[in-house]
N, CA, C and O of each residue as an XYZ file, in Angstrom:
384
protein
N     -38.521   -100.572    -56.156
C     -39.631   -100.245    -55.285
C     -40.269    -98.944    -55.769
O     -39.566    -97.984    -56.086
N     -41.594    -98.916    -55.825
C     -42.251    -97.679    -56.228
C     -42.072    -96.576    -55.175
O     -41.962    -96.836    -53.977
N     -42.048    -95.360    -55.669
C     -41.924    -94.190    -54.800
C     -43.271    -93.471    -54.750
O     -43.973    -93.363    -55.756
N     -43.613    -92.985    -53.564
C     -44.873    -92.282    -53.358
C     -44.620    -90.937    -52.709
O     -43.729    -90.792    -51.872
N     -45.416    -89.955    -53.108
C     -45.429    -88.650    -52.465
C     -46.788    -88.544    -51.784
O     -47.827    -88.680    -52.430
N     -46.774    -88.303    -50.491
C     -48.016    -88.201    -49.722
C     -48.136    -86.799    -49.153
O     -47.240    -86.312    -48.463
N     -49.259    -86.159    -49.454
C     -49.584    -84.866    -48.881
C     -50.614    -85.120    -47.795
O     -51.570    -85.864    -48.015
N     -50.437    -84.517    -46.632
C     -51.339    -84.829    -45.533
C     -51.819    -83.619    -44.773
O     -51.189    -82.562    -44.754
N     -52.960    -83.817    -44.150
C     -53.536    -82.817    -43.263
C     -53.906    -83.463    -41.949
O     -54.307    -84.626    -41.900
N     -53.765    -82.693    -40.882
C     -54.217    -83.138    -39.573
C     -55.742    -83.071    -39.534
O     -56.334    -82.152    -40.099
N     -56.375    -84.026    -38.880
C     -57.814    -83.966    -38.670
C     -58.087    -83.054    -37.479
O     -57.160    -82.642    -36.781
N     -59.352    -82.742    -37.251
C     -59.725    -81.921    -36.098
C     -59.288    -82.601    -34.805
O     -58.888    -81.929    -33.854
N     -59.361    -83.920    -34.766
C     -58.931    -84.674    -33.577
C     -57.434    -84.484    -33.326
O     -57.014    -84.328    -32.179
N     -56.636    -84.498    -34.381
C     -55.197    -84.297    -34.230
C     -54.885    -82.897    -33.723
O     -53.999    -82.713    -32.888
N     -55.618    -81.910    -34.233
C     -55.388    -80.527    -33.817
C     -55.679    -80.365    -32.327
O     -54.968    -79.643    -31.630
N     -56.719    -81.035    -31.840
C     -57.060    -80.957    -30.419
C     -55.962    -81.541    -29.541
O     -55.854    -81.207    -28.361
N     -55.143    -82.421    -30.128
C     -54.116    -83.122    -29.354
C     -52.720    -82.879    -29.938
O     -51.928    -83.814    -30.061
N     -52.421    -81.642    -30.292
C     -51.114    -81.339    -30.882
C     -49.956    -81.707    -29.972
O     -48.858    -81.987    -30.454
N     -50.181    -81.713    -28.668
C     -49.122    -82.092    -27.733
C     -48.640    -83.514    -27.913
O     -47.574    -83.877    -27.415
N     -49.413    -84.326    -28.621
C     -49.055    -85.728    -28.873
C     -48.451    -85.932    -30.258
O     -48.275    -87.069    -30.696
N     -48.134    -84.839    -30.948
C     -47.644    -84.946    -32.329
C     -46.377    -85.795    -32.433
O     -46.248    -86.600    -33.355
N     -45.451    -85.625    -31.505
C     -44.216    -86.416    -31.537
C     -44.502    -87.902    -31.426
O     -43.879    -88.711    -32.114
N     -45.435    -88.259    -30.570
C     -45.828    -89.664    -30.403
C     -46.480    -90.190    -31.684
O     -46.184    -91.302    -32.123
N     -47.370    -89.388    -32.282
C     -48.032    -89.823    -33.526
C     -47.019    -89.976    -34.648
O     -47.111    -90.900    -35.457
N     -46.052    -89.065    -34.693
C     -45.021    -89.151    -35.733
C     -44.225    -90.444    -35.575
O     -43.961    -91.128    -36.564
N     -43.845    -90.782    -34.361
C     -43.123    -92.031    -34.110
C     -43.973    -93.230    -34.507
O     -43.474    -94.173    -35.120
N     -45.258    -93.196    -34.157
C     -46.148    -94.298    -34.519
C     -46.261    -94.456    -36.033
O     -46.318    -95.576    -36.540
N     -46.292    -93.331    -36.758
C     -46.369    -93.376    -38.216
C     -45.102    -93.998    -38.808
O     -45.172    -94.795    -39.743
N     -43.949    -93.627    -38.257
C     -42.692    -94.215    -38.739
C     -42.625    -95.705    -38.405
O     -42.127    -96.497    -39.205
N     -43.123    -96.087    -37.234
C     -43.176    -97.509    -36.868
C     -44.115    -98.274    -37.800
O     -43.824    -99.405    -38.187
N     -45.236    -97.656    -38.156
C     -46.178    -98.268    -39.084
C     -45.512    -98.484    -40.443
O     -45.660    -99.546    -41.048
N     -44.790    -97.492    -40.914
C     -44.084    -97.617    -42.190
C     -43.118    -98.796    -42.139
O     -43.073    -99.618    -43.055
N     -42.356    -98.865    -41.070
C     -41.383    -99.950    -40.915
C     -42.082   -101.316    -40.925
O     -41.592   -102.268    -41.533
N     -43.230   -101.400    -40.248
C     -44.012   -102.650    -40.182
C     -44.333   -103.171    -41.586
O     -44.327   -104.379    -41.822
N     -44.611   -102.256    -42.508
C     -44.972   -102.632    -43.877
C     -43.780   -102.649    -44.834
O     -43.949   -102.899    -46.028
N     -42.598   -102.390    -44.327
C     -41.423   -102.364    -45.194
C     -41.343   -101.122    -46.053
O     -40.702   -101.123    -47.104
N     -41.998   -100.055    -45.601
C     -41.979    -98.777    -46.314
C     -40.811    -97.959    -45.781
O     -40.654    -97.805    -44.570
N     -39.999    -97.439    -46.686
C     -38.855    -96.617    -46.298
C     -39.197    -95.147    -46.496
O     -39.393    -94.695    -47.624
N     -39.267    -94.410    -45.406
C     -39.544    -92.980    -45.482
C     -38.241    -92.279    -45.860
O     -37.264    -92.306    -45.111
N     -38.247    -91.655    -47.029
C     -37.054    -90.965    -47.532
C     -36.981    -89.534    -47.002
O     -35.898    -89.017    -46.731
N     -38.151    -88.900    -46.857
C     -38.199    -87.521    -46.368
C     -39.555    -87.263    -45.735
O     -40.575    -87.782    -46.187
N     -39.553    -86.454    -44.684
C     -40.782    -86.050    -44.004
C     -40.611    -84.589    -43.620
O     -39.648    -84.223    -42.947
N     -41.555    -83.758    -44.055
C     -41.498    -82.334    -43.744
C     -42.867    -81.846    -43.294
O     -43.889    -82.221    -43.870
N     -42.881    -81.010    -42.265
C     -44.084    -80.257    -41.936
C     -44.082    -79.056    -42.858
O     -43.031    -78.477    -43.133
N     -45.268    -78.679    -43.339
C     -45.365    -77.596    -44.309
C     -46.415    -76.580    -43.882
O     -47.268    -76.865    -43.041
N     -46.342    -75.410    -44.465
C     -47.354    -74.375    -44.246
C     -48.075    -74.187    -45.568
O     -47.458    -74.232    -46.632
N     -49.365    -73.979    -45.502
C     -50.144    -73.813    -46.719
C     -51.289    -74.808    -46.748
O     -51.865    -75.135    -45.710
N     -51.615    -75.284    -47.933
C     -52.765    -76.173    -48.109
C     -52.612    -77.500    -47.366
O     -53.599    -78.073    -46.904
N     -51.390    -77.980    -47.251
C     -51.135    -79.257    -46.577
C     -50.271    -79.040    -45.341
O     -49.468    -78.108    -45.282
N     -50.450    -79.917    -44.356
C     -49.709    -79.804    -43.103
C     -48.371    -80.532    -43.131
O     -47.454    -80.190    -42.385
N     -48.265    -81.537    -43.993
C     -47.013    -82.277    -44.088
C     -46.914    -82.992    -45.430
O     -47.911    -83.215    -46.115
N     -45.677    -83.344    -45.784
C     -45.410    -84.087    -47.010
C     -44.408    -85.189    -46.689
O     -43.467    -84.990    -45.921
N     -44.625    -86.340    -47.286
C     -43.744    -87.499    -47.099
C     -43.355    -88.030    -48.470
O     -44.179    -88.087    -49.383
N     -42.108    -88.413    -48.605
C     -41.644    -89.145    -49.782
C     -41.166    -90.491    -49.267
O     -40.307    -90.564    -48.388
N     -41.738    -91.564    -49.829
C     -41.427    -92.892    -49.310
C     -41.400    -93.927    -50.426
O     -42.077    -93.787    -51.444
N     -40.608    -94.960    -50.212
C     -40.558    -96.116    -51.105
C     -41.283    -97.264    -50.416
O     -41.100    -97.496    -49.221
N     -42.105    -97.981    -51.176
C     -42.829    -99.134    -50.655
C     -42.501   -100.345    -51.515
O     -42.147   -100.195    -52.684
N     -42.614   -101.543    -50.951
C     -42.322   -102.747    -51.740
C     -43.187   -102.852    -52.999
O     -42.713   -103.318    -54.035
N     -44.446   -102.424    -52.920
C     -45.367   -102.479    -54.059
C     -46.580   -101.615    -53.751
O     -46.727   -101.111    -52.638
N     -47.450   -101.445    -54.744
C     -48.628   -100.588    -54.575
C     -49.573   -101.115    -53.496
O     -50.108   -100.337    -52.706
N     -49.778   -102.420    -53.459
C     -50.696   -103.008    -52.484
C     -50.221   -102.749    -51.057
O     -51.020   -102.401    -50.188
N     -48.942   -102.916    -50.821
C     -48.392   -102.671    -49.494
C     -48.534   -101.208    -49.111
O     -48.878   -100.893    -47.972
N     -48.273   -100.319    -50.051
C     -48.422    -98.888    -49.785
C     -49.869    -98.572    -49.407
O     -50.119    -97.814    -48.470
N     -50.811    -99.149    -50.134
C     -52.222    -98.900    -49.854
C     -52.610    -99.379    -48.457
O     -53.330    -98.686    -47.738
N     -52.141   -100.548    -48.077
C     -52.435   -101.071    -46.742
C     -51.893   -100.140    -45.656
O     -52.581    -99.854    -44.676
N     -50.673    -99.675    -45.833
C     -50.065    -98.776    -44.845
C     -50.834    -97.462    -44.763
O     -51.070    -96.950    -43.668
N     -51.223    -96.916    -45.901
C     -51.965    -95.650    -45.929
C     -53.327    -95.816    -45.253
O     -53.765    -94.946    -44.500
N     -53.987    -96.935    -45.527
C     -55.304    -97.174    -44.917
C     -55.196    -97.315    -43.401
O     -56.040    -96.809    -42.662
N     -54.148    -98.009    -42.942
C     -53.969    -98.144    -41.495
C     -53.656    -96.791    -40.854
O     -54.131    -96.497    -39.758
N     -52.863    -95.978    -41.532
C     -52.573    -94.640    -41.026
C     -53.866    -93.823    -40.907
O     -54.113    -93.189    -39.881
N     -54.679    -93.844    -41.952
C     -55.928    -93.080    -41.950
C     -56.901    -93.594    -40.890
O     -57.656    -92.815    -40.309
N     -56.882    -94.892    -40.641
C     -57.789    -95.482    -39.661
C     -57.526    -94.960    -38.251
O     -58.400    -95.042    -37.389
N     -56.335    -94.428    -38.010
C     -56.010    -93.858    -36.708
C     -56.815    -92.607    -36.392
O     -56.939    -92.214    -35.232
N     -57.367    -91.977    -37.439
C     -58.232    -90.832    -37.235
C     -57.547    -89.491    -37.088
O     -58.213    -88.497    -36.800
N     -56.237    -89.428    -37.276
C     -55.515    -88.173    -37.072
C     -54.985    -87.554    -38.367
O     -54.422    -86.459    -38.341
N     -55.162    -88.245    -39.500
C     -54.599    -87.744    -40.752
C     -55.529    -88.033    -41.929
O     -56.206    -89.059    -41.978
N     -55.537    -87.104    -42.865
C     -56.191    -87.290    -44.152
C     -55.096    -87.087    -45.197
O     -54.319    -86.136    -45.114
N     -55.040    -87.977    -46.172
C     -53.916    -87.939    -47.101
C     -54.344    -87.907    -48.567
O     -55.453    -88.298    -48.930
N     -53.431    -87.434    -49.372
C     -53.503    -87.531    -50.834
C     -52.166    -88.130    -51.240
O     -51.108    -87.578    -50.936
N     -52.221    -89.245    -51.918
C     -50.997    -89.968    -52.239
C     -50.851    -90.108    -53.742
O     -51.811    -90.410    -54.450
N     -49.633    -89.884    -54.216
C     -49.336    -89.954    -55.646
C     -48.171    -90.907    -55.877
O     -47.196    -90.910    -55.126
N     -48.283    -91.703    -56.910
C     -47.174    -92.546    -57.341
C     -46.215    -91.655    -58.123
O     -46.637    -90.924    -59.020
N     -44.933    -91.712    -57.790
C     -43.941    -90.840    -58.415
C     -42.980    -91.658    -59.279
O     -42.628    -92.786    -58.935
N     -42.571    -91.084    -60.380
C     -41.642    -91.733    -61.305
C     -40.369    -90.905    -61.414
O     -40.440    -89.697    -61.644
N     -39.214    -91.526    -61.253
C     -37.951    -90.784    -61.440
C     -37.846    -90.261    -62.878
O     -38.247    -90.937    -63.826
N     -37.314    -89.079    -63.018
C     -37.205    -88.450    -64.336
C     -36.467    -89.325    -65.338
O     -36.861    -89.409    -66.501
N     -35.382    -89.987    -64.884
C     -34.609    -90.812    -65.823
C     -35.418    -92.015    -66.321
O     -35.235    -92.443    -67.461
N     -36.301    -92.564    -65.492
C     -37.162    -93.678    -65.936
C     -38.164    -93.212    -66.978
O     -38.417    -93.912    -67.959
N     -38.735    -92.030    -66.770
C     -39.696    -91.482    -67.730
C     -39.000    -91.204    -69.051
O     -39.574    -91.444    -70.114
N     -37.774    -90.702    -69.004
C     -37.020    -90.436    -70.231
C     -36.829    -91.736    -71.021
O     -36.966    -91.738    -72.244
N     -36.515    -92.836    -70.335
C     -36.359    -94.137    -71.004
C     -37.684    -94.627    -71.576
O     -37.726    -95.136    -72.696
N     -38.770    -94.474    -70.810
C     -40.083    -94.947    -71.260
C     -40.564    -94.179    -72.474
O     -41.205    -94.754    -73.354
N     -40.270    -92.905    -72.537
C     -40.803    -92.079    -73.609
C     -39.850    -91.945    -74.801
O     -40.215    -91.352    -75.816
N     -38.661    -92.477    -74.689
C     -37.663    -92.335    -75.762
C     -38.144    -92.940    -77.085
O     -37.743    -92.480    -78.154
N     -38.981    -93.946    -77.023
C     -39.433    -94.639    -78.237
C     -40.758    -94.113    -78.778
O     -41.294    -94.666    -79.739
N     -41.286    -93.067    -78.183
C     -42.559    -92.515    -78.663
C     -42.379    -91.731    -79.943
O     -43.350    -91.199    -80.482
């Protein structure tokens, strides 16, 4: 399963309703489960991004669908990157 790193920010709408953050977090985890996405780590952060997620998805298409549904909720803006384990990259590049 591909691994993704997602950097996220709260929208202005989310900031207005910070008291509902726990509910939104649960909904996001339920959404991930709906698509078969396994959240490996979730952290709130300080700085340029408000949170970071590391997750495995069945495939790229499924990950995209889940991300689009999350964004459609109007409370998050994301930047998502496909991540490669170091040992896989070492194998891929060994023959270069």
